[in-house]
C-alpha positions as CSV (number, residue, x, y, z in Angstrom):
1,M,211.0,10.3,244.1
2,A,213.8,8.8,246.3
3,I,214.9,5.3,245.7
4,P,213.7,3.1,248.6
5,P,216.5,2.5,251.1
6,T,217.7,-0.9,252.2
7,G,217.7,-2.2,255.4
8,S,214.9,-2.6,258.2
9,P,212.0,-0.4,258.3
10,R,213.3,1.1,261.6
11,E,216.7,1.6,260.0
12,A,215.1,3.4,256.9
13,A,213.1,5.7,259.3
14,D,216.2,6.4,261.4
15,R,218.3,7.3,258.2
16,Y,215.8,10.0,257.2
17,K,215.4,11.4,260.6
18,G,219.1,11.5,261.3
19,R,219.0,10.2,264.6
20,P,219.5,7.0,266.4
21,A,217.1,4.2,267.0
22,G,213.4,4.9,267.4
23,L,210.4,6.0,265.1
24,P,209.9,9.7,264.6
25,S,208.1,11.5,267.4
26,D,205.0,12.1,265.4
27,T,204.3,8.6,264.5
28,K,201.6,8.9,267.2
29,D,199.6,10.3,264.2
30,L,199.7,6.7,262.9
31,Q,197.6,5.7,265.8
32,K,195.3,8.7,265.6
33,I,194.6,8.3,261.9
34,H,195.0,4.6,261.1
35,G,194.9,2.7,264.5
36,I,198.4,1.4,263.7
37,N,200.1,0.4,267.1
38,I,203.7,1.6,267.2
39,E,204.9,-1.7,268.8
40,D,203.8,-3.5,265.6
41,L,206.2,-1.5,263.5
42,D,209.4,-3.1,264.8
43,D,212.4,-4.6,263.0
44,S,210.9,-7.9,262.3
45,S,209.2,-8.8,259.0
46,F,205.5,-9.1,259.1
47,T,202.9,-10.2,256.4
48,L,200.4,-8.1,254.8
49,D,197.7,-9.8,256.8
50,D,199.5,-8.7,260.1
51,L,199.7,-5.1,258.8
52,L,195.9,-5.1,257.9
53,E,195.2,-6.4,261.4
54,A,197.2,-3.7,262.9
55,V,195.5,-1.0,260.9
56,Q,192.0,-2.0,262.3
57,L,189.9,-1.2,259.3
58,P,186.2,-2.2,259.3
59,E,185.7,-5.6,257.8
60,G,184.1,-4.1,254.7
61,K,187.2,-2.1,253.6
62,I,189.7,-4.8,254.5
63,A,189.1,-6.9,251.3
64,D,189.3,-3.9,249.1
65,L,192.4,-2.7,250.7
66,Q,194.1,-6.0,250.5
67,R,193.2,-6.3,246.8
68,I,194.7,-3.0,246.2
69,A,197.9,-3.6,248.3
70,N,198.4,-7.1,246.8
71,Q,198.2,-5.8,243.4
72,Y,200.4,-2.8,243.6
73,H,202.6,-3.9,246.6
74,I,202.3,-0.5,248.2
75,F,200.7,0.6,251.5
76,P,200.7,4.1,253.1
77,L,201.5,4.3,256.8
78,G,201.2,8.0,257.9
79,P,203.1,11.2,258.2
80,L,206.9,11.5,258.7
81,G,208.5,14.3,260.6
82,E,207.3,17.7,261.2
83,K,207.3,19.1,257.6
84,P,204.0,19.0,256.1
85,G,203.5,16.9,253.0
86,E,205.8,13.9,254.1
87,F,204.6,10.5,254.5
88,F,205.6,6.9,255.3
89,I,204.9,4.7,252.4
90,A,205.3,0.9,252.9
91,I,206.7,-1.0,249.7
92,A,206.2,-4.7,249.7
93,D,208.7,-7.0,248.2
94,K,207.1,-10.2,247.2
95,V,208.8,-13.4,247.9
96,N,206.8,-16.5,246.6
97,G,203.7,-14.4,246.2
98,K,203.7,-13.3,250.0
99,A,204.6,-9.9,251.3
100,T,207.3,-10.5,253.7
101,D,209.2,-7.2,254.1
102,F,208.2,-3.5,254.2
103,E,210.4,-0.6,253.9
104,R,209.5,3.1,254.4
105,I,210.4,5.9,251.9
106,R,209.9,9.6,252.1
107,M,207.6,11.1,249.5
108,E,207.0,14.8,248.9
109,I,203.3,15.4,248.4
110,S,204.0,18.5,246.4
111,A,205.8,16.6,243.9
112,I,202.8,14.4,243.1
113,E,199.6,16.2,244.3
114,D,198.7,16.9,240.7
115,V,199.0,13.3,239.8
116,I,196.2,12.3,242.1
117,P,194.8,15.5,243.5
118,D,192.9,14.2,246.5
119,I,196.3,12.4,247.8
120,G,197.0,15.7,249.5
121,A,193.9,15.7,251.5
122,G,195.1,13.7,254.3
123,T,196.4,10.1,255.0
124,T,193.0,9.0,255.3
125,K,192.4,9.6,251.6
126,Y,195.0,6.7,250.7
127,L,192.6,4.2,252.3
128,Q,189.8,5.4,250.1
129,M,191.4,5.5,246.6
130,N,190.0,3.1,244.0
131,E,192.3,0.7,242.2
132,Q,192.5,2.9,239.2
133,Q,193.6,5.9,241.1
134,F,196.0,3.7,243.2
135,G,197.5,2.3,240.0
136,E,198.0,5.7,238.3
137,L,199.6,7.1,241.5
138,V,202.1,4.2,241.5
139,R,202.9,4.4,237.8
140,L,203.4,8.1,237.8
141,C,205.3,8.5,241.1
142,L,207.8,6.0,239.8
143,N,208.4,7.6,236.5
144,E,209.5,11.2,236.7
145,E,209.1,11.8,232.8
146,E,205.6,10.3,232.7
147,R,204.6,12.4,235.8
148,K,205.8,15.7,234.2
149,A,204.0,15.1,231.0
150,Y,200.8,14.1,233.0
151,I,201.0,17.3,235.1
152,E,201.7,19.5,232.1
153,G,198.7,17.9,230.2
154,R,196.4,18.5,233.2
155,E,197.5,22.1,233.6
156,Q,196.7,23.0,230.0
157,D,193.1,21.8,230.3
158,G,192.5,23.0,233.8
159,T,191.7,19.4,235.0
160,S,194.3,19.6,237.9
161,I,192.6,22.5,239.6
162,K,189.1,21.3,239.1
163,E,189.9,17.8,240.4
164,S,191.8,19.2,243.4
165,M,188.8,21.3,244.2
166,L,186.5,18.4,244.0
167,S,188.6,16.0,245.9
168,M,189.0,18.5,248.7
169,I,185.3,18.8,249.2
170,A,184.8,15.1,248.7
171,N,187.3,14.4,251.3
172,A,185.8,16.9,253.7
173,R,182.4,15.2,253.4
174,R,183.8,11.7,254.1
175,Q,185.3,13.1,257.3
176,G,182.0,14.5,258.4
177,A,183.2,18.2,258.1
178,S,180.9,21.1,258.0
179,D,183.5,23.6,256.8
180,I,186.5,23.8,254.7
181,H,189.2,26.4,255.4
182,L,191.9,27.7,253.0
183,I,194.1,29.7,255.5
184,P,197.0,31.9,254.3
185,V,200.1,31.4,256.5
186,P,203.3,33.6,256.4
187,E,206.8,31.9,256.0
188,E,210.3,33.5,255.8
189,R,209.9,34.7,252.2
190,N,206.6,33.7,251.0
191,V,203.0,32.6,251.9
192,R,201.5,29.2,251.9
193,Y,197.9,28.0,252.3
194,Q,196.9,25.3,255.0
195,L,193.8,23.3,254.6
196,A,191.7,23.0,257.7
197,L,188.5,21.1,258.3
198,R,185.8,21.9,260.9
199,V,184.6,18.5,262.2
200,D,181.8,18.3,265.1
201,G,182.6,22.1,265.7
202,I,186.4,21.7,266.3
203,L,188.9,23.1,263.5
204,E,191.4,20.3,262.6
205,P,194.4,21.5,260.5
206,Q,195.1,19.1,257.8
207,R,198.6,18.0,256.7
208,L,198.1,19.5,253.3
209,W,199.7,22.8,252.3
210,Y,199.4,24.6,249.0
211,T,201.7,27.2,247.5
212,K,200.0,30.7,247.2
213,E,199.8,30.4,243.5
214,R,198.0,27.1,243.7
215,A,195.6,28.1,246.5
216,E,194.8,31.2,244.6
217,A,193.9,29.1,241.5
218,L,191.7,26.9,243.7
219,I,189.9,29.9,245.2
220,G,189.6,31.4,241.7
221,A,187.9,28.2,240.5
222,L,185.4,28.4,243.4
223,I,184.8,31.9,242.9
224,S,184.0,31.3,239.1
225,R,181.1,29.1,240.0
226,T,179.4,32.0,242.2
227,D,178.3,35.6,241.5
228,I,181.1,36.9,243.7
229,D,183.1,39.7,242.0
230,P,186.7,38.8,242.2
231,T,187.7,42.5,241.6
232,K,186.1,43.8,244.8
233,K,188.0,44.0,248.1
234,D,185.0,43.8,250.2
235,P,184.0,40.4,252.1
236,Q,181.7,38.6,249.9
237,R,179.8,35.2,249.9
238,D,177.5,33.2,247.6
239,M,176.1,29.7,247.3
240,F,176.6,27.3,244.4
241,H,176.4,23.6,243.4
242,F,178.6,21.7,240.9
243,S,177.3,21.0,237.3
244,E,177.2,17.7,236.0
245,E,180.0,18.4,233.8
246,D,182.2,19.3,236.7
247,L,181.4,16.1,238.4
248,G,181.6,13.4,235.9
249,E,181.4,9.9,237.1
250,S,184.1,10.0,239.7
251,Y,182.3,12.8,241.7
252,G,178.7,12.0,241.2
253,H,178.2,11.7,245.0
254,L,178.7,15.4,245.3
255,R,175.4,16.2,243.2
256,D,173.4,16.6,246.3
257,T,176.0,19.1,247.9
258,N,175.8,22.9,247.9
259,I,178.6,25.0,248.9
260,R,178.3,28.4,250.6
261,L,181.5,30.2,249.8
262,S,182.8,33.2,251.9
263,I,185.9,35.3,250.7
264,I,187.6,38.0,252.7
265,N,190.9,39.7,251.6
266,S,193.6,39.4,254.4
267,V,197.0,41.1,254.4
268,L,198.4,37.8,253.2
269,G,195.9,37.0,250.5
270,R,192.4,35.8,250.1
271,S,190.9,33.7,252.8
272,A,188.3,31.2,251.8
273,V,185.7,29.3,253.8
274,M,183.2,26.6,252.2
275,R,180.3,25.6,254.2
276,I,179.2,22.0,253.1
277,L,175.3,21.8,252.8
278,E,174.1,18.5,251.9
279,T,170.6,18.6,250.2
280,S,169.6,15.0,250.2
281,G,169.1,12.7,252.9
282,R,168.7,15.4,255.4
283,E,166.0,14.9,258.0
284,F,164.4,18.0,259.5
285,T,162.2,16.6,262.3
286,I,162.0,17.5,265.9
287,N,163.0,14.0,266.8
288,A,166.1,14.3,264.8
289,V,167.2,17.5,266.5
290,G,168.5,15.6,269.4
291,C,166.4,17.0,272.3
292,N,165.1,14.9,274.9
293,D,161.5,13.8,275.6
294,Q,160.7,16.8,277.9
295,E,162.1,19.2,275.2
296,Q,160.4,17.6,272.5
297,D,157.1,17.9,274.3
298,Q,157.9,21.6,275.0
299,I,158.6,22.4,271.3
300,E,155.5,20.5,270.2
301,L,153.4,22.6,272.7
302,L,155.0,25.8,271.1
303,L,153.8,24.7,267.7
304,T,150.3,24.5,268.7
305,S,150.3,28.3,269.2
306,A,147.8,30.0,266.8
307,H,149.9,33.0,266.7
308,G,152.7,34.7,268.4
309,L,156.6,35.0,268.3
310,I,158.9,32.1,268.9
311,L,162.6,32.9,269.1
312,V,165.7,30.7,268.8
313,S,169.2,32.0,270.0
314,G,172.7,30.9,270.2
315,P,175.9,31.7,268.7
316,T,176.9,31.0,265.0
317,G,177.2,27.2,264.4
318,S,174.9,26.2,267.3
319,G,172.3,24.5,265.2
320,K,169.7,27.2,265.1
321,T,168.8,26.6,261.4
322,T,168.3,22.9,261.9
323,T,166.0,23.6,264.9
324,L,164.0,26.3,262.9
325,Y,163.6,24.0,259.7
326,S,162.5,21.1,262.0
327,M,159.7,23.2,263.5
328,L,158.7,24.6,260.1
329,S,158.7,21.1,258.7
330,A,156.3,19.9,261.5
331,L,153.9,22.7,260.5
332,N,154.3,22.0,256.8
333,T,151.1,19.9,256.4
334,G,149.9,21.8,253.3
335,K,147.2,23.7,255.4
336,R,149.4,26.6,256.2
337,K,151.2,29.0,253.9
338,I,154.8,29.2,255.2
339,M,157.3,31.9,253.9
340,T,160.8,32.6,255.0
341,L,163.2,35.5,254.8
342,E,166.9,34.2,255.1
343,D,170.3,35.2,254.7
344,P,170.9,33.0,252.7
345,V,168.6,30.2,252.1
346,E,170.6,27.1,253.0
347,Y,168.3,24.3,252.4
348,I,165.2,24.2,250.1
349,L,162.1,22.8,251.8
350,A,159.3,21.7,249.6
351,G,156.2,23.5,250.3
352,L,157.7,26.8,251.7
353,V,158.2,30.0,249.9
354,Q,161.7,30.8,250.8
355,T,163.5,34.1,249.9
356,T,167.1,35.3,250.3
357,V,167.3,38.9,252.0
358,K,170.1,40.8,253.3
359,S,170.0,40.8,257.1
360,D,169.7,44.6,257.1
361,R,166.6,44.5,254.8
362,M,164.7,42.0,256.9
363,G,162.2,44.5,258.3
364,F,161.5,46.2,255.0
365,Y,160.8,42.8,253.2
366,L,158.7,41.5,256.1
367,E,156.2,44.4,255.8
368,H,155.8,43.4,252.1
369,L,155.8,39.7,252.8
370,L,152.7,39.9,254.9
371,Q,150.8,41.0,251.9
372,Q,151.3,37.5,250.5
373,D,148.9,36.1,253.1
374,P,151.2,33.8,255.0
375,D,150.1,31.9,258.1
376,V,153.8,31.1,259.3
377,V,156.8,33.5,258.8
378,L,160.4,32.8,259.6
379,I,162.6,35.9,259.7
380,G,166.2,34.7,259.5
381,E,167.7,37.3,262.1
382,I,166.1,40.0,264.2
383,R,169.0,42.4,264.3
384,D,167.7,46.0,264.3
385,R,164.7,48.0,265.4
386,D,162.9,47.8,262.0
387,S,163.0,43.9,261.9
388,A,162.1,43.7,265.6
389,K,159.2,45.9,265.2
390,A,158.0,44.1,261.9
391,A,158.3,40.8,263.7
392,L,156.3,41.8,266.8
393,D,153.5,43.5,264.5
394,A,153.2,40.3,262.5
395,A,153.0,38.3,265.5
396,N,150.3,40.5,267.0
397,T,148.1,40.4,263.9
398,G,147.5,36.6,263.7
399,H,150.7,35.2,262.3
400,T,153.1,32.7,263.9
401,V,156.5,34.2,263.6
402,F,159.8,32.4,264.0
403,G,163.1,34.5,264.3
404,T,166.7,34.2,265.6
405,V,168.6,36.7,267.8
406,H,172.1,36.8,268.7
407,A,172.0,36.0,272.4
408,N,173.5,33.4,274.6
409,Y,170.7,32.5,276.7
410,A,166.9,32.5,276.6
411,L,166.5,35.4,278.9
412,S,169.2,37.4,277.3
413,S,167.2,37.1,274.1
414,I,164.5,39.2,275.8
415,Q,167.1,41.7,276.9
416,R,168.3,41.8,273.3
417,L,164.8,42.9,272.2
418,Y,164.8,45.5,275.0
419,D,167.9,46.9,273.4
420,L,166.0,47.2,270.1
421,D,163.4,49.4,271.8
422,V,160.4,47.1,271.4
423,E,157.2,47.8,273.4
424,R,157.3,45.9,276.6
425,S,153.6,45.2,276.6
426,V,153.6,44.0,272.9
427,L,156.4,41.7,273.8
428,A,154.9,40.3,276.8
429,D,151.6,39.7,274.9
430,T,153.0,38.0,271.9
431,L,156.1,36.0,273.1
432,R,155.3,32.3,273.2
433,G,158.7,30.7,273.7
434,V,162.4,31.1,273.5
435,I,164.9,28.3,272.8
436,A,168.5,29.0,273.5
437,Q,170.9,26.2,272.3
438,R,174.5,24.9,271.9
439,L,175.8,22.0,270.0
440,H,178.0,19.5,272.0
441,R,180.0,16.6,270.8
442,V,178.7,13.0,271.7
443,I,181.2,10.9,273.5
444,C,182.2,7.7,271.6
445,D,180.6,4.8,273.1
446,E,183.4,2.3,271.9
447,C,186.2,3.9,273.7
448,K,184.7,6.0,276.6
449,R,186.0,5.3,280.1
450,P,184.9,5.9,283.6
451,S,186.2,9.1,284.8
452,A,187.2,10.3,288.2
453,W,185.1,13.3,287.8
454,E,184.8,14.7,291.4
455,K,188.1,16.8,291.1
456,A,187.3,18.2,287.7
457,I,183.8,19.6,288.6
458,A,185.0,20.8,292.0
459,Q,187.3,23.1,290.0
460,W,184.2,24.8,288.9
461,G,183.3,25.6,292.5
462,V,180.6,22.9,292.7
463,K,180.2,21.8,296.4
464,L,180.3,18.0,296.6
465,D,180.1,17.7,300.4
466,I,176.3,17.7,300.1
467,V,176.3,15.1,297.2
468,Q,176.5,11.2,297.4
469,T,179.1,10.8,294.8
470,Q,179.6,7.1,295.3
471,G,178.2,5.2,292.5
472,V,177.7,8.2,290.4
473,Q,179.0,7.1,286.8
474,V,180.7,9.8,284.5
475,Y,182.9,9.1,281.6
476,E,185.9,10.6,279.8
477,A,186.8,10.7,276.1
478,T,189.9,8.9,275.3
479,G,190.0,7.9,271.6
480,K,191.8,4.7,272.4
481,V,190.6,1.1,273.0
482,N,192.5,-1.9,274.7
483,E,193.5,-4.9,272.7
484,G,195.0,-7.4,275.1
485,E,198.0,-5.6,276.6
486,K,198.1,-2.9,273.9
487,E,196.4,0.3,273.6
488,K,195.2,1.2,270.1
489,T,193.4,4.3,268.4
490,C,189.5,3.7,268.3
491,T,188.6,3.1,264.7
492,H,185.1,4.1,265.4
493,C,185.9,7.8,266.2
494,L,189.3,7.9,264.5
495,G,190.9,8.9,267.9
496,R,188.8,11.9,268.6
497,G,187.0,10.4,271.5
498,Y,183.8,11.9,270.2
499,Q,181.5,11.1,267.3
500,G,178.8,13.3,266.1
501,R,176.9,16.2,267.9
502,S,173.7,16.6,269.9
503,V,172.0,19.7,271.2
504,L,171.7,21.4,274.7
505,M,168.5,23.2,274.8
506,E,167.3,25.9,277.4
507,I,163.7,26.5,276.8
508,L,161.5,29.3,278.0
509,L,157.7,29.1,277.8
510,P,156.7,32.4,279.5
511,S,154.1,32.1,282.3
512,G,152.0,34.9,283.6
513,Q,154.6,35.7,286.1
514,V,157.3,36.1,283.5
515,Q,154.9,38.2,281.2
516,D,154.3,40.4,284.3
517,A,158.0,40.8,284.8
518,I,158.6,41.6,281.1
519,M,155.9,44.5,281.2
520,S,157.2,45.8,284.4
521,N,160.8,45.8,283.0
522,A,162.2,43.7,285.7
523,P,166.0,43.3,285.8
524,Y,167.7,40.4,284.2
525,K,168.3,38.5,287.4
526,E,164.8,38.8,288.5
527,L,163.6,37.4,285.2
528,V,166.0,34.4,285.6
529,R,164.8,33.8,289.2
530,I,161.1,33.9,288.1
531,A,161.7,31.7,285.0
532,E,163.7,29.1,286.8
533,Q,161.0,29.1,289.5
534,E,158.5,28.4,286.9
535,G,160.4,25.2,285.6
536,M,163.1,26.6,283.1
537,I,166.2,24.5,283.3
538,G,169.3,26.4,282.3
539,L,172.0,25.4,280.0
540,P,174.6,24.4,282.7
541,I,172.2,22.0,284.2
542,K,171.3,20.6,280.8
543,G,175.0,20.0,280.2
544,I,175.4,18.2,283.6
545,I,172.3,16.0,282.8
546,K,174.0,15.0,279.5
547,V,177.2,14.2,281.5
548,L,175.3,12.0,284.0
549,N,173.5,10.2,281.2
550,G,176.8,9.3,279.5
551,M,176.2,11.4,276.4
552,T,179.2,13.8,276.8
553,T,182.0,14.8,279.3
554,L,182.5,17.5,281.7
555,Q,185.3,18.9,279.6
556,E,183.0,19.3,276.5
557,V,180.3,21.1,278.7
558,E,183.1,23.6,279.7
559,R,184.2,23.9,276.1
560,V,180.8,24.7,274.9
561,L,179.6,26.9,277.5
562,G,182.9,28.5,278.7
563,R,184.6,28.2,282.0
564,S,183.2,31.4,283.3
565,E,179.6,30.2,282.8
566,V,179.9,26.9,284.5
567,V,181.8,28.7,287.4
568,L,179.0,31.1,287.8
569,A,176.4,28.3,287.8
570,A,178.3,26.3,290.4
571,D,175.9,27.0,293.2
572,K,172.8,25.8,290.9
573,I,174.8,22.8,289.8
574,S,175.5,21.9,293.5
575,A,171.9,22.1,294.3
576,Y,171.0,20.0,291.3
577,L,173.5,17.3,292.2
578,A,172.4,17.3,295.9
579,K,168.7,17.0,295.0
580,R,169.5,14.1,292.6
581,F,172.1,12.3,294.7
582,P,171.4,13.3,298.3
583,R,173.5,12.2,301.0
584,P,171.8,9.8,303.5
């Protein structure tokens, strides 16, 4: 580790960047990650209290962080330069018991990632270290011989890899990630792996890189906890959870976490993705899905069906499993036998008989499952003729059957079943409802700002000359808040502008006219016309409603549905806005 340079903080930063006055360009990450305002990092000395105030931590964390910083005289600020793994570190020189001066040094994460494995998971990890970890980090970073001995000892007993694996997952959970990606990336002479997290549906590359050797060791440690065969070249996946021996005292909070590991061999090496599945504290209720009152009433009406087929459609990651589990939980009163065929079972629901079945075997297993005398059946995916026929047969013989199909909209789900050669008359008679859905990010209430939305929506082709736009309030996501004359990163959403997700739902409850159209093999556009005439509200309109209710943004609706889809729906959006906000 380099010796801290002398001089002012700005001079120290300039020395490392090799350019004249001014902080490095990507110090904007300081604002994004920690809420540090660049103007606060000037040449003048400032106290620890000043720094803590600039960081804008929640009150509950300030005391802990202040105690740590006072004890070890060290405070991390953020990334330095473009090279991954370099960070600003603040070192406090104590004068009369008061922190009066901070200097930045450059630290290579690769030199110390084995000391505290979770240090490499991003700068936010610094703020979440306990005193013992922080003290160990400082001691070992300042003493090269001790550090080497420590690393060698950890490598001999495998602790380093195991703790890196656990800390990577723990950090992902803290950031609210649903997936962890280990991505092989080519360089001039070798391959490195980058860590990326999917948070609220968006893939966020992290400032952590592994050597190929270390990444392969991490992936190997993950594989060893599954039934995946490391000698096979085919794509594989499996589920596992950590043992008590793995977790110890430090990672006991991962006890309720299952990991679904997916492995595929690329030309650069294994690519690994981990889906994080929290098994405790997860609430599967219709109310928790995020639908509005009308949608909740429609779903509850669906659940009163004595028998029939109920479909949920949408792309991967659109929340289909959550919606299905919520509906099954509502039916799980102890008076019905509920059985599922899933690929794989993601969450265990008490009172249900759940079975993991490969997707191409769903139809075969469903025929045998019906001999178990179920009242309600979930078939994870209807993907071929056999599973479609078995699902309709079950729905037509007194069972309530839930299933998913790969289709973007409610009525295209019906088209998908047409493609699987189902009998139109049987489908018309048994279909009780179809839910097509997407997940959208929810705008952060703390930093959202009014938007000049007319220009943005006009680019979709929406006609505003028939709409009274005055007084219509729409918001944009900023990720920033104003404090006096300064603009700082929002600590509520960590600068993302959004926090959490909710659902867009298009619900079809087939009327007699829709059933007649299905039986007569009506074309898709005719089905859409009839369904909307009977009250179905499409996803683009549902998105606009969420925007007008202040829950999300036009940009997010476009991202979720796609530019082409909102443009195609421009006339319908125009008509909806004109009806809701008519010109006088």
